[in-house]
N, CA, C, O and the ligand as a Tripos MOL2 file, in Angstrom:
@<TRIPOS>MOLECULE
protein
  257   255    65     0     0
PROTEIN
NO_CHARGES

@<TRIPOS>ATOM
      1 N          16.0610   -0.8310   -2.4160 N.3       1 MET1
      2 CA         15.4890    0.4020   -1.9040 C.3       1 MET1
      3 C          15.1860    1.3760   -3.0440 C.2       1 MET1
      4 O          15.1550    2.5890   -2.8330 O.2       1 MET1
      5 N          14.9650    0.8530   -4.2370 N.am      2 ALA2
      6 CA         14.7060    1.7290   -5.3790 C.3       2 ALA2
      7 C          13.4770    2.5930   -5.1400 C.2       2 ALA2
      8 O          13.4530    3.7670   -5.5110 O.2       2 ALA2
      9 N          12.4620    2.0120   -4.5230 N.am      3 GLU3
     10 CA         11.2490    2.7990   -4.3170 C.3       3 GLU3
     11 C          11.5020    3.9810   -3.3880 C.2       3 GLU3
     12 O          10.9080    5.0450   -3.5620 O.2       3 GLU3
     13 N          12.3800    3.8030   -2.4040 N.am      4 ALA4
     14 CA         12.7110    4.9050   -1.4990 C.3       4 ALA4
     15 C          13.4670    5.9900   -2.2530 C.2       4 ALA4
     16 O          13.2580    7.1780   -2.0060 O.2       4 ALA4
     17 N          14.3500    5.5890   -3.1770 N.am      5 ALA5
     18 CA         15.1130    6.5530   -3.9710 C.3       5 ALA5
     19 C          14.1860    7.3450   -4.8810 C.2       5 ALA5
     20 O          14.3390    8.5580   -5.0270 O.2       5 ALA5
     21 N          13.2290    6.6640   -5.4890 N.am      6 VAL6
     22 CA         12.2620    7.3590   -6.3520 C.3       6 VAL6
     23 C          11.4560    8.3470   -5.5320 C.2       6 VAL6
     24 O          11.2380    9.4840   -5.9490 O.2       6 VAL6
     25 N          11.0230    7.9130   -4.3840 N.am      7 LEU7
     26 CA         10.2270    8.7850   -3.5170 C.3       7 LEU7
     27 C          11.0370   10.0240   -3.1280 C.2       7 LEU7
     28 O          10.5180   11.1400   -3.1330 O.2       7 LEU7
     29 N          12.3040    9.8190   -2.7940 N.am      8 ALA8
     30 CA         13.1560   10.9250   -2.3570 C.3       8 ALA8
     31 C          13.4650   11.8900   -3.4980 C.2       8 ALA8
     32 O          13.4040   13.1070   -3.3240 O.2       8 ALA8
     33 N          13.7990   11.3390   -4.6690 N.am      9 THR9
     34 CA         14.2560   12.1890   -5.7680 C.3       9 THR9
     35 C          13.1080   12.8280   -6.5350 C.2       9 THR9
     36 O          13.2200   13.9790   -6.9560 O.2       9 THR9
     37 N          12.0210   12.1160   -6.7230 N.am     10 ARG10
     38 CA         10.9330   12.6260   -7.5520 C.3      10 ARG10
     39 C           9.8490   13.3300   -6.7650 C.2      10 ARG10
     40 O           9.1610   14.2070   -7.2880 O.2      10 ARG10
     41 N           9.6970   12.9480   -5.5120 N.am     11 TYR11
     42 CA          8.5620   13.4650   -4.7600 C.3      11 TYR11
     43 C           8.9640   14.1320   -3.4490 C.2      11 TYR11
     44 O           8.1240   14.3590   -2.5780 O.2      11 TYR11
     45 N          10.2660   14.4470   -3.3100 N.am     12 GLY12
     46 CA         10.7080   15.1310   -2.0970 C.3      12 GLY12
     47 C          10.3480   14.3740   -0.8310 C.2      12 GLY12
     48 O          10.0380   14.9710    0.2000 O.2      12 GLY12
     49 N          10.3930   13.0400   -0.9240 N.am     13 ASN13
     50 CA         10.0620   12.1730    0.2080 C.3      13 ASN13
     51 C           8.6150   12.3160    0.6640 C.2      13 ASN13
     52 O           8.2820   11.9480    1.7900 O.2      13 ASN13
     53 N           7.7620   12.8410   -0.1910 N.am     14 SER14
     54 CA          6.3710   13.0340    0.1910 C.3      14 SER14
     55 C           5.4720   12.0020   -0.4750 C.2      14 SER14
     56 O           5.2680   12.0330   -1.6890 O.2      14 SER14
     57 N           4.9480   11.1070    0.3130 N.am     15 VAL15
     58 CA          4.0150   10.1130   -0.2250 C.3      15 VAL15
     59 C           2.7470   10.8030   -0.7200 C.2      15 VAL15
     60 O           2.1420   10.3790   -1.7040 O.2      15 VAL15
     61 N           2.3550   11.8710   -0.0280 N.am     16 VAL16
     62 CA          1.1650   12.6150   -0.4540 C.3      16 VAL16
     63 C           1.3590   13.1440   -1.8710 C.2      16 VAL16
     64 O           0.4530   13.0560   -2.7000 O.2      16 VAL16
     65 N           2.5490   13.6960   -2.1520 N.am     17 ARG17
     66 CA          2.8240   14.2010   -3.5010 C.3      17 ARG17
     67 C           2.8430   13.0710   -4.5190 C.2      17 ARG17
     68 O           2.3420   13.2260   -5.6320 O.2      17 ARG17
     69 N           3.4120   11.9480   -4.1460 N.am     18 LEU18
     70 CA          3.4450   10.7940   -5.0440 C.3      18 LEU18
     71 C           2.0290   10.3660   -5.3950 C.2      18 LEU18
     72 O           1.7040   10.1450   -6.5610 O.2      18 LEU18
     73 N           1.1950   10.2520   -4.3750 N.am     19 LEU19
     74 CA         -0.1860    9.8110   -4.6050 C.3      19 LEU19
     75 C          -0.9430   10.8340   -5.4430 C.2      19 LEU19
     76 O          -1.7020   10.4690   -6.3410 O.2      19 LEU19
     77 N          -0.7340   12.1270   -5.1450 N.am     20 ALA20
     78 CA         -1.4020   13.1770   -5.9010 C.3      20 ALA20
     79 C          -0.9740   13.1290   -7.3670 C.2      20 ALA20
     80 O          -1.7890   13.3160   -8.2710 O.2      20 ALA20
     81 N           0.3050   12.8760   -7.5860 N.am     21 HIS21
     82 CA          0.8400   12.7860   -8.9460 C.3      21 HIS21
     83 C           0.1290   11.6980   -9.7410 C.2      21 HIS21
     84 O          -0.0610   11.8260  -10.9500 O.2      21 HIS21
     85 N          -0.2550   10.6470   -9.0690 N.am     22 HIS22
     86 CA         -0.9180    9.5280   -9.7370 C.3      22 HIS22
     87 C          -2.4380    9.6280   -9.6690 C.2      22 HIS22
     88 O          -3.1460    8.6690   -9.9770 O.2      22 HIS22
     89 N          -2.9270   10.7840   -9.2680 N.am     23 GLY23
     90 CA         -4.3610   11.0330   -9.3110 C.3      23 GLY23
     91 C          -5.1260   10.5800   -8.0920 C.2      23 GLY23
     92 O          -6.3570   10.5560   -8.0920 O.2      23 GLY23
     93 N          -4.3910   10.2180   -7.0450 N.am     24 PHE24
     94 CA         -5.0880    9.8060   -5.8340 C.3      24 PHE24
     95 C          -5.1900   10.9770   -4.8810 C.2      24 PHE24
     96 O          -4.2720   11.7930   -4.7960 O.2      24 PHE24
     97 N          -6.2770   11.0670   -4.1740 N.am     25 ASN25
     98 CA         -6.4280   12.0670   -3.1220 C.3      25 ASN25
     99 C          -7.3010   11.4470   -2.0480 C.2      25 ASN25
    100 O          -7.4950   10.2320   -2.0160 O.2      25 ASN25
    101 N          -7.8250   12.2840   -1.1730 N.am     26 SER26
    102 CA         -8.5980   11.7240   -0.0710 C.3      26 SER26
    103 C          -9.8820   11.0550   -0.5540 C.2      26 SER26
    104 O         -10.4520   10.2140    0.1420 O.2      26 SER26
    105 N         -10.3350   11.4340   -1.7550 N.am     27 ASP27
    106 CA        -11.5630   10.8380   -2.2770 C.3      27 ASP27
    107 C         -11.3010    9.5360   -3.0360 C.2      27 ASP27
    108 O         -12.1530    8.6480   -3.0660 O.2      27 ASP27
    109 N         -10.1310    9.4280   -3.6410 N.am     28 ILE28
    110 CA         -9.7820    8.2330   -4.3940 C.3      28 ILE28
    111 C          -8.6320    7.5540   -3.6680 C.2      28 ILE28
    112 O          -7.4750    7.9530   -3.7930 O.2      28 ILE28
    113 N          -8.9660    6.5390   -2.9210 N.am     29 SER29
    114 CA         -7.9560    5.8850   -2.1120 C.3      29 SER29
    115 C          -7.1890    4.8520   -2.9210 C.2      29 SER29
    116 O          -7.7750    3.9550   -3.5270 O.2      29 SER29
    117 N          -5.8750    4.9920   -2.9200 N.am     30 ALA30
    118 CA         -5.0310    4.0060   -3.5960 C.3      30 ALA30
    119 C          -5.1950    2.6380   -2.9660 C.2      30 ALA30
    120 O          -5.1280    1.6150   -3.6460 O.2      30 ALA30
    121 N          -5.4130    2.6290   -1.6490 N.am     31 VAL31
    122 CA         -5.6000    1.3520   -0.9540 C.3      31 VAL31
    123 C          -6.8710    0.6790   -1.4320 C.2      31 VAL31
    124 O          -6.8840   -0.5190   -1.7130 O.2      31 VAL31
    125 N          -7.9510    1.4630   -1.5250 N.am     32 ASP32
    126 CA         -9.2130    0.8900   -1.9930 C.3      32 ASP32
    127 C          -9.0780    0.3710   -3.4200 C.2      32 ASP32
    128 O          -9.5910   -0.6970   -3.7520 O.2      32 ASP32
    129 N          -8.3810    1.1390   -4.2640 N.am     33 GLU33
    130 CA         -8.2370    0.7020   -5.6450 C.3      33 GLU33
    131 C          -7.3920   -0.5680   -5.7280 C.2      33 GLU33
    132 O          -7.7010   -1.4760   -6.4990 O.2      33 GLU33
    133 N          -6.3250   -0.6280   -4.9300 N.am     34 ALA34
    134 CA         -5.4760   -1.8180   -4.9290 C.3      34 ALA34
    135 C          -6.2780   -3.0430   -4.4880 C.2      34 ALA34
    136 O          -6.1260   -4.1320   -5.0410 O.2      34 ALA34
    137 N          -7.1280   -2.8450   -3.4870 N.am     35 GLU35
    138 CA         -7.9600   -3.9510   -3.0240 C.3      35 GLU35
    139 C          -8.9640   -4.3460   -4.0970 C.2      35 GLU35
    140 O          -9.1820   -5.5300   -4.3530 O.2      35 GLU35
    141 N          -9.5760   -3.3370   -4.7260 N.am     36 ALA36
    142 CA        -10.5920   -3.6010   -5.7370 C.3      36 ALA36
    143 C         -10.0020   -4.3760   -6.9070 C.2      36 ALA36
    144 O         -10.6690   -5.2230   -7.5010 O.2      36 ALA36
    145 N          -8.7640   -4.0840   -7.2320 N.am     37 LYS37
    146 CA         -8.1170   -4.7640   -8.3580 C.3      37 LYS37
    147 C          -7.5240   -6.1110   -7.9640 C.2      37 LYS37
    148 O          -7.0080   -6.8490   -8.8030 O.2      37 LYS37
    149 N          -7.6090   -6.4140   -6.6800 N.am     38 GLY38
    150 CA         -7.0670   -7.6870   -6.2220 C.3      38 GLY38
    151 C          -5.5680   -7.6810   -6.0730 C.2      38 GLY38
    152 O          -4.9540   -8.7320   -5.8930 O.2      38 GLY38
    153 N          -4.9550   -6.4730   -6.1480 N.am     39 ILE39
    154 CA         -3.5080   -6.3810   -5.9810 C.3      39 ILE39
    155 C          -3.1660   -6.5600   -4.5160 C.2      39 ILE39
    156 O          -2.1760   -7.2000   -4.1640 O.2      39 ILE39
    157 N          -3.9970   -5.9850   -3.6760 N.am     40 TRP40
    158 CA         -3.8060   -6.1130   -2.2450 C.3      40 TRP40
    159 C          -4.9030   -6.9720   -1.6860 C.2      40 TRP40
    160 O          -5.9800   -7.0990   -2.2680 O.2      40 TRP40
    161 N          -4.6150   -7.5600   -0.5500 N.am     41 SER41
    162 CA         -5.6540   -8.3040    0.1450 C.3      41 SER41
    163 C          -5.6770   -7.8780    1.6050 C.2      41 SER41
    164 O          -4.7820   -7.1760    2.0750 O.2      41 SER41
    165 N          -6.6940   -8.3020    2.2990 N.am     42 ILE42
    166 CA         -6.8940   -7.9360    3.6950 C.3      42 ILE42
    167 C          -6.8270   -9.1990    4.5390 C.2      42 ILE42
    168 O          -7.3860  -10.2330    4.1730 O.2      42 ILE42
    169 N          -6.1450   -9.1070    5.6640 N.am     43 CYS43
    170 CA         -6.1170  -10.2210    6.6060 C.3      43 CYS43
    171 C          -7.5360  -10.4760    7.0950 C.2      43 CYS43
    172 O          -8.2000   -9.5500    7.5610 O.2      43 CYS43
    173 N          -8.0190  -11.7270    6.9960 N.am     44 PRO44
    174 CA         -9.3880  -12.0030    7.4580 C.3      44 PRO44
    175 C          -9.5270  -11.9300    8.9760 C.2      44 PRO44
    176 O         -10.6420  -11.8650    9.4930 O.2      44 PRO44
    177 N          -8.4130  -11.9410    9.6850 N.am     45 GLU45
    178 CA         -8.4720  -11.9450   11.1540 C.3      45 GLU45
    179 C          -8.3950  -10.5540   11.7660 C.2      45 GLU45
    180 O          -8.8010  -10.3530   12.9110 O.2      45 GLU45
    181 N          -7.8770   -9.5970   11.0110 N.am     46 CYS46
    182 CA         -7.7730   -8.2410   11.5280 C.3      46 CYS46
    183 C          -7.8410   -7.3040   10.3200 C.2      46 CYS46
    184 O          -8.2410   -7.7270    9.2350 O.2      46 CYS46
    185 N          -7.4640   -6.0730   10.4920 N.am     47 GLU47
    186 CA         -7.6030   -5.0970    9.4100 C.3      47 GLU47
    187 C          -6.3210   -4.9170    8.6010 C.2      47 GLU47
    188 O          -6.2220   -3.9820    7.8060 O.2      47 GLU47
    189 N          -5.3460   -5.7930    8.7910 N.am     48 TYR48
    190 CA         -4.0760   -5.6420    8.0860 C.3      48 TYR48
    191 C          -4.3030   -5.7250    6.5730 C.2      48 TYR48
    192 O          -5.0020   -6.6100    6.0790 O.2      48 TYR48
    193 N          -3.6910   -4.7750    5.8520 N.am     49 ARG49
    194 CA         -3.8090   -4.7600    4.3970 C.3      49 ARG49
    195 C          -2.4310   -4.7580    3.7760 C.2      49 ARG49
    196 O          -1.4940   -4.1710    4.3170 O.2      49 ARG49
    197 N          -2.3110   -5.4160    2.6380 N.am     50 GLY50
    198 CA         -1.0300   -5.4140    1.9470 C.3      50 GLY50
    199 C          -1.0720   -6.3500    0.7720 C.2      50 GLY50
    200 O          -2.1050   -6.9440    0.4640 O.2      50 GLY50
    201 N           0.0850   -6.4780    0.1070 N.am     51 ALA51
    202 CA          0.2010   -7.4340   -0.9850 C.3      51 ALA51
    203 C          -0.0550   -8.8280   -0.4160 C.2      51 ALA51
    204 O           0.2000   -9.0790    0.7610 O.2      51 ALA51
    205 N          -0.5620   -9.7320   -1.2560 N.am     52 PRO52
    206 CA         -0.9000  -11.0710   -0.7480 C.3      52 PRO52
    207 C           0.2400  -11.7380    0.0270 C.2      52 PRO52
    208 O          -0.0060  -12.3620    1.0590 O.2      52 PRO52
    209 N           1.4820  -11.6170   -0.4530 N.am     53 ASN53
    210 CA          2.5810  -12.2610    0.2910 C.3      53 ASN53
    211 C           2.8690  -11.5280    1.5930 C.2      53 ASN53
    212 O           3.3340  -12.1390    2.5560 O.2      53 ASN53
    213 N           2.5980  -10.2170    1.6350 N.am     54 SER54
    214 CA          2.7460   -9.4780    2.8870 C.3      54 SER54
    215 C           1.7170   -9.9400    3.9040 C.2      54 SER54
    216 O           2.0200  -10.0850    5.0890 O.2      54 SER54
    217 N           0.5030  -10.1680    3.4330 N.am     55 VAL55
    218 CA         -0.5490  -10.6500    4.3350 C.3      55 VAL55
    219 C          -0.1830  -12.0380    4.8500 C.2      55 VAL55
    220 O          -0.3840  -12.3400    6.0260 O.2      55 VAL55
    221 N           0.3560  -12.8830    3.9690 N.am     56 THR56
    222 CA          0.7840  -14.2270    4.3960 C.3      56 THR56
    223 C           1.8440  -14.1250    5.4850 C.2      56 THR56
    224 O           1.7660  -14.8210    6.4980 O.2      56 THR56
    225 N           2.8460  -13.2480    5.2770 N.am     57 ASN57
    226 CA          3.8870  -13.0530    6.2880 C.3      57 ASN57
    227 C           3.3110  -12.4980    7.5830 C.2      57 ASN57
    228 O           3.6670  -12.9270    8.6800 O.2      57 ASN57
    229 N           2.4140  -11.5340    7.4260 N.am     58 HIS58
    230 CA          1.7500  -10.9440    8.5970 C.3      58 HIS58
    231 C           1.0470  -12.0170    9.4080 C.2      58 HIS58
    232 O           1.1600  -12.0500   10.6330 O.2      58 HIS58
    233 N           0.3220  -12.8950    8.7290 N.am     59 ARG59
    234 CA         -0.4500  -13.9070    9.4490 C.3      59 ARG59
    235 C           0.4610  -14.9080   10.1580 C.2      59 ARG59
    236 O           0.1150  -15.4110   11.2260 O.2      59 ARG59
    237 N           1.6260  -15.2000    9.5700 N.am     60 LYS60
    238 CA          2.5890  -16.0700   10.2470 C.3      60 LYS60
    239 C           3.0980  -15.4000   11.5200 C.2      60 LYS60
    240 O           3.1610  -16.0150   12.5840 O.2      60 LYS60
    241 N           3.4650  -14.1060   11.3810 N.am     61 LYS61
    242 CA          3.9920  -13.3620   12.5420 C.3      61 LYS61
    243 C           2.9320  -13.2180   13.6260 C.2      61 LYS61
    244 O           3.2110  -13.3850   14.8140 O.2      61 LYS61
    245 N           1.7060  -12.9030   13.1940 N.am     62 ALA62
    246 CA          0.6270  -12.6710   14.1530 C.3      62 ALA62
    247 C           0.0270  -13.9790   14.6530 C.2      62 ALA62
    248 O          -0.7650  -13.9850   15.5950 O.2      62 ALA62
    249 N           0.4070  -15.0840   14.0190 N.am     63 ARG63
    250 CA         -0.0800  -16.4310   14.3960 C.3      63 ARG63
    251 C          -1.6100  -16.4990   14.3250 C.2      63 ARG63
    252 O          -2.2720  -16.9780   15.2460 O.2      63 ARG63
    253 N          -2.1330  -16.0200   13.2370 N.am     64 HIS64
    254 CA         -3.5660  -16.2010   13.0200 C.3      64 HIS64
    255 C          -3.8660  -16.2450   11.5300 C.2      64 HIS64
    256 O          -5.0230  -16.3920   11.1370 O.2      64 HIS64
    257 ZN         -4.1200  -10.1790   10.8290 Zn       65 ZN65
@<TRIPOS>BOND
     1     1     2 1
     2     2     3 1
     3     3     4 2
     4     3     5 am
     5     5     6 1
     6     6     7 1
     7     7     8 2
     8     7     9 am
     9     9    10 1
    10    10    11 1
    11    11    12 2
    12    11    13 am
    13    13    14 1
    14    14    15 1
    15    15    16 2
    16    15    17 am
    17    17    18 1
    18    18    19 1
    19    19    20 2
    20    19    21 am
    21    21    22 1
    22    22    23 1
    23    23    24 2
    24    23    25 am
    25    25    26 1
    26    26    27 1
    27    27    28 2
    28    27    29 am
    29    29    30 1
    30    30    31 1
    31    31    32 2
    32    31    33 am
    33    33    34 1
    34    34    35 1
    35    35    36 2
    36    35    37 am
    37    37    38 1
    38    38    39 1
    39    39    40 2
    40    39    41 am
    41    41    42 1
    42    42    43 1
    43    43    44 2
    44    43    45 am
    45    45    46 1
    46    46    47 1
    47    47    48 2
    48    47    49 am
    49    49    50 1
    50    50    51 1
    51    51    52 2
    52    51    53 am
    53    53    54 1
    54    54    55 1
    55    55    56 2
    56    55    57 am
    57    57    58 1
    58    58    59 1
    59    59    60 2
    60    59    61 am
    61    61    62 1
    62    62    63 1
    63    63    64 2
    64    63    65 am
    65    65    66 1
    66    66    67 1
    67    67    68 2
    68    67    69 am
    69    69    70 1
    70    70    71 1
    71    71    72 2
    72    71    73 am
    73    73    74 1
    74    74    75 1
    75    75    76 2
    76    75    77 am
    77    77    78 1
    78    78    79 1
    79    79    80 2
    80    79    81 am
    81    81    82 1
    82    82    83 1
    83    83    84 2
    84    83    85 am
    85    85    86 1
    86    86    87 1
    87    87    88 2
    88    87    89 am
    89    89    90 1
    90    90    91 1
    91    91    92 2
    92    91    93 am
    93    93    94 1
    94    94    95 1
    95    95    96 2
    96    95    97 am
    97    97    98 1
    98    98    99 1
    99    99   100 2
   100    99   101 am
   101   101   102 1
   102   102   103 1
   103   103   104 2
   104   103   105 am
   105   105   106 1
   106   106   107 1
   107   107   108 2
   108   107   109 am
   109   109   110 1
   110   110   111 1
   111   111   112 2
   112   111   113 am
   113   113   114 1
   114   114   115 1
   115   115   116 2
   116   115   117 am
   117   117   118 1
   118   118   119 1
   119   119   120 2
   120   119   121 am
   121   121   122 1
   122   122   123 1
   123   123   124 2
   124   123   125 am
   125   125   126 1
   126   126   127 1
   127   127   128 2
   128   127   129 am
   129   129   130 1
   130   130   131 1
   131   131   132 2
   132   131   133 am
   133   133   134 1
   134   134   135 1
   135   135   136 2
   136   135   137 am
   137   137   138 1
   138   138   139 1
   139   139   140 2
   140   139   141 am
   141   141   142 1
   142   142   143 1
   143   143   144 2
   144   143   145 am
   145   145   146 1
   146   146   147 1
   147   147   148 2
   148   147   149 am
   149   149   150 1
   150   150   151 1
   151   151   152 2
   152   151   153 am
   153   153   154 1
   154   154   155 1
   155   155   156 2
   156   155   157 am
   157   157   158 1
   158   158   159 1
   159   159   160 2
   160   159   161 am
   161   161   162 1
   162   162   163 1
   163   163   164 2
   164   163   165 am
   165   165   166 1
   166   166   167 1
   167   167   168 2
   168   167   169 am
   169   169   170 1
   170   170   171 1
   171   171   172 2
   172   171   173 am
   173   173   174 1
   174   174   175 1
   175   175   176 2
   176   175   177 am
   177   177   178 1
   178   178   179 1
   179   179   180 2
   180   179   181 am
   181   181   182 1
   182   182   183 1
   183   183   184 2
   184   183   185 am
   185   185   186 1
   186   186   187 1
   187   187   188 2
   188   187   189 am
   189   189   190 1
   190   190   191 1
   191   191   192 2
   192   191   193 am
   193   193   194 1
   194   194   195 1
   195   195   196 2
   196   195   197 am
   197   197   198 1
   198   198   199 1
   199   199   200 2
   200   199   201 am
   201   201   202 1
   202   202   203 1
   203   203   204 2
   204   203   205 am
   205   205   206 1
   206   206   207 1
   207   207   208 2
   208   207   209 am
   209   209   210 1
   210   210   211 1
   211   211   212 2
   212   211   213 am
   213   213   214 1
   214   214   215 1
   215   215   216 2
   216   215   217 am
   217   217   218 1
   218   218   219 1
   219   219   220 2
   220   219   221 am
   221   221   222 1
   222   222   223 1
   223   223   224 2
   224   223   225 am
   225   225   226 1
   226   226   227 1
   227   227   228 2
   228   227   229 am
   229   229   230 1
   230   230   231 1
   231   231   232 2
   232   231   233 am
   233   233   234 1
   234   234   235 1
   235   235   236 2
   236   235   237 am
   237   237   238 1
   238   238   239 1
   239   239   240 2
   240   239   241 am
   241   241   242 1
   242   242   243 1
   243   243   244 2
   244   243   245 am
   245   245   246 1
   246   246   247 1
   247   247   248 2
   248   247   249 am
   249   249   250 1
   250   250   251 1
   251   251   252 2
   252   251   253 am
   253   253   254 1
   254   254   255 1
   255   255   256 2
@<TRIPOS>SUBSTRUCTURE
     1 MET1         2 RESIDUE 1 A MET
     2 ALA2         6 RESIDUE 1 A ALA
     3 GLU3        10 RESIDUE 1 A GLU
     4 ALA4        14 RESIDUE 1 A ALA
     5 ALA5        18 RESIDUE 1 A ALA
     6 VAL6        22 RESIDUE 1 A VAL
     7 LEU7        26 RESIDUE 1 A LEU
     8 ALA8        30 RESIDUE 1 A ALA
     9 THR9        34 RESIDUE 1 A THR
    10 ARG10       38 RESIDUE 1 A ARG
    11 TYR11       42 RESIDUE 1 A TYR
    12 GLY12       46 RESIDUE 1 A GLY
    13 ASN13       50 RESIDUE 1 A ASN
    14 SER14       54 RESIDUE 1 A SER
    15 VAL15       58 RESIDUE 1 A VAL
    16 VAL16       62 RESIDUE 1 A VAL
    17 ARG17       66 RESIDUE 1 A ARG
    18 LEU18       70 RESIDUE 1 A LEU
    19 LEU19       74 RESIDUE 1 A LEU
    20 ALA20       78 RESIDUE 1 A ALA
    21 HIS21       82 RESIDUE 1 A HIS
    22 HIS22       86 RESIDUE 1 A HIS
    23 GLY23       90 RESIDUE 1 A GLY
    24 PHE24       94 RESIDUE 1 A PHE
    25 ASN25       98 RESIDUE 1 A ASN
    26 SER26      102 RESIDUE 1 A SER
    27 ASP27      106 RESIDUE 1 A ASP
    28 ILE28      110 RESIDUE 1 A ILE
    29 SER29      114 RESIDUE 1 A SER
    30 ALA30      118 RESIDUE 1 A ALA
    31 VAL31      122 RESIDUE 1 A VAL
    32 ASP32      126 RESIDUE 1 A ASP
    33 GLU33      130 RESIDUE 1 A GLU
    34 ALA34      134 RESIDUE 1 A ALA
    35 GLU35      138 RESIDUE 1 A GLU
    36 ALA36      142 RESIDUE 1 A ALA
    37 LYS37      146 RESIDUE 1 A LYS
    38 GLY38      150 RESIDUE 1 A GLY
    39 ILE39      154 RESIDUE 1 A ILE
    40 TRP40      158 RESIDUE 1 A TRP
    41 SER41      162 RESIDUE 1 A SER
    42 ILE42      166 RESIDUE 1 A ILE
    43 CYS43      170 RESIDUE 1 A CYS
    44 PRO44      174 RESIDUE 1 A PRO
    45 GLU45      178 RESIDUE 1 A GLU
    46 CYS46      182 RESIDUE 1 A CYS
    47 GLU47      186 RESIDUE 1 A GLU
    48 TYR48      190 RESIDUE 1 A TYR
    49 ARG49      194 RESIDUE 1 A ARG
    50 GLY50      198 RESIDUE 1 A GLY
    51 ALA51      202 RESIDUE 1 A ALA
    52 PRO52      206 RESIDUE 1 A PRO
    53 ASN53      210 RESIDUE 1 A ASN
    54 SER54      214 RESIDUE 1 A SER
    55 VAL55      218 RESIDUE 1 A VAL
    56 THR56      222 RESIDUE 1 A THR
    57 ASN57      226 RESIDUE 1 A ASN
    58 HIS58      230 RESIDUE 1 A HIS
    59 ARG59      234 RESIDUE 1 A ARG
    60 LYS60      238 RESIDUE 1 A LYS
    61 LYS61      242 RESIDUE 1 A LYS
    62 ALA62      246 RESIDUE 1 A ALA
    63 ARG63      250 RESIDUE 1 A ARG
    64 HIS64      254 RESIDUE 1 A HIS
    65 ZN65       257 GROUP 0 **** ****
């Protein structure tokens, strides 16, 4: 849960502040950048987005 601790201690539990700190805002989507860099992928069957292994797990759970 290190990421939760970092979020709590450095960003007051605010994901918006975390994203802003890294230069992301409503115009620069971290999700879009992650996808563009191939860090994240999208489920071809629905709109689920996540790390490639998350998408694999999602597809097993969703059975598609
Ligand atoms: Zn899906």
